C-alpha positions in Angstrom: -80.4 240.3 199.1 -83.7 240.1 197.3 -84.8 237.3 199.6 -84.2 239.5 202.6 -86.2 242.3 201.0 -89.0 240.0 200.1 -89.2 238.6 203.7 -89.3 242.1 205.1 -92.1 243.1 202.8 -94.1 240.0 203.7 -93.7 240.8 207.5 -94.8 244.3 207.0 -97.8 243.2 204.9 -98.9 240.9 207.8 -98.8 243.7 210.3 -100.8 246.1 208.2 -104.5 245.7 208.7 -106.8 247.4 206.3 -109.0 250.0 208.0 -112.6 250.4 207.3 -113.7 253.6 205.5 -115.9 255.7 207.6 -119.7 255.4 206.9 -120.9 257.8 204.2 -117.4 258.7 202.9 -118.2 257.7 199.3 -121.5 259.8 199.4 -119.6 262.8 200.8 -116.9 262.5 198.0 -119.6 262.3 195.3 -121.4 265.3 196.7 -118.2 267.4 196.9 -117.4 266.6 193.3 -121.0 267.6 192.3 -120.7 270.9 194.1 -117.3 271.8 192.7 -117.2 274.4 190.0 -115.4 273.6 186.8 -112.1 275.5 186.6 -112.1 278.7 184.5 -110.3 278.3 181.2 -106.8 279.7 181.3 -106.5 282.8 179.3 -103.3 283.3 177.4 -101.8 286.7 177.8 -102.1 289.1 174.8 -98.3 289.5 174.9 -97.8 285.8 174.2 -100.0 286.0 171.1 -98.4 289.2 169.9 -94.9 287.8 170.2 -95.9 284.6 168.4 -97.3 286.7 165.5 -94.2 288.9 165.4 -91.9 285.9 165.3 -94.0 284.3 162.4 -93.8 287.6 160.5 -90.1 287.9 160.9 -89.6 284.3 159.8 -91.7 284.9 156.7 -89.8 288.1 155.9 -86.5 286.4 156.3 -87.6 283.5 154.0 -88.8 285.9 151.3 -85.6 287.9 151.5 -83.4 284.9 150.9 -85.6 283.1 148.4 -83.6 282.3 145.2 -84.5 284.4 142.1 -86.0 282.6 139.1 -83.4 281.7 136.5 -83.3 283.8 133.4 -83.6 282.5 129.9 -80.7 280.3 128.7 -78.2 281.6 126.1 -77.8 279.9 122.8 -74.5 278.3 123.9 -76.2 276.9 127.0 -79.0 275.4 124.9 -76.5 273.8 122.5 -74.5 272.3 125.5 -77.8 271.0 126.9 -78.7 269.4 123.6 -75.3 267.7 123.3 -75.6 266.4 126.8 -79.1 265.0 126.2 -77.8 263.2 123.0 -74.9 261.7 125.0 -77.2 260.6 127.8 -79.6 259.0 125.3 -76.7 257.1 123.5 -75.2 256.0 126.8 -77.5 253.0 127.6 -76.7 251.3 124.3 -72.9 251.8 124.8 -73.1 250.6 128.4 -75.3 247.6 127.6 -72.9 246.5 124.8 -70.1 246.5 127.3 -72.0 244.9 130.2 -74.0 242.3 128.3 -71.2 239.7 127.7 -70.0 239.9 131.3 -73.5 239.6 132.6 -74.3 236.6 130.4 -71.1 234.9 131.5 -71.9 235.5 135.2 -75.4 234.2 134.7 -74.1 231.0 133.1 -72.1 230.4 136.3 -75.0 231.4 138.6 -75.8 228.5 140.9 -79.5 229.2 140.7 -79.4 229.0 136.9 -77.5 225.7 137.2 -80.1 224.4 139.7 -82.9 225.4 137.3 -81.3 223.6 134.5 -80.8 220.5 136.7 -84.4 220.6 137.8 -85.6 220.8 134.2 -83.4 217.9 133.3 -84.6 215.8 136.2 -88.3 216.6 135.3 -87.7 215.5 131.7 -86.0 212.2 132.9 -88.9 211.5 135.3 -91.5 212.1 132.5 -89.6 209.8 130.2 -89.4 207.1 132.8 -93.2 207.4 133.5 -94.0 207.3 129.8 -91.7 204.3 129.2 -93.1 202.3 132.0 -96.8 203.2 132.1 -97.9 204.3 128.6 -98.9 201.7 126.1 -96.3 200.6 123.6 -97.6 202.8 120.7 -97.4 206.0 122.8 -94.0 205.3 124.4 -91.2 207.4 123.2 -88.9 205.5 120.7 -85.7 207.0 122.1 -86.3 205.3 125.5 -86.9 201.8 124.2 -84.4 199.0 124.9 
């Protein structure tokens, strides 16, 4: 279907011959643009501005009417409860850490990345030992690696 459409468009394009613009058309267009007066700025009706101000005033009045009041001073019982709660919250991290720490250390011991890190460190120590044994003079070679 797209081939038929493409063929039809090609046939139409061959039949259309571009017409020459009349002499002086560009000059007449430029002169007409130069003579044209700029459009007058649109004036917004006073009613639109008044209704906008009225809506803003109503929204402000509604907001102020439903604004929550400032809390009053706390009673002695409320202050005591708040102090107990603060002490419990401050003690909580130590209690939580003492319960979580053994589990976390066990999980880290089984962590594949930690195992890979230990294996890389071991391989690096072995490579350094090999290099020291084979390339350092006898007096500097580690004694544990000798024959």
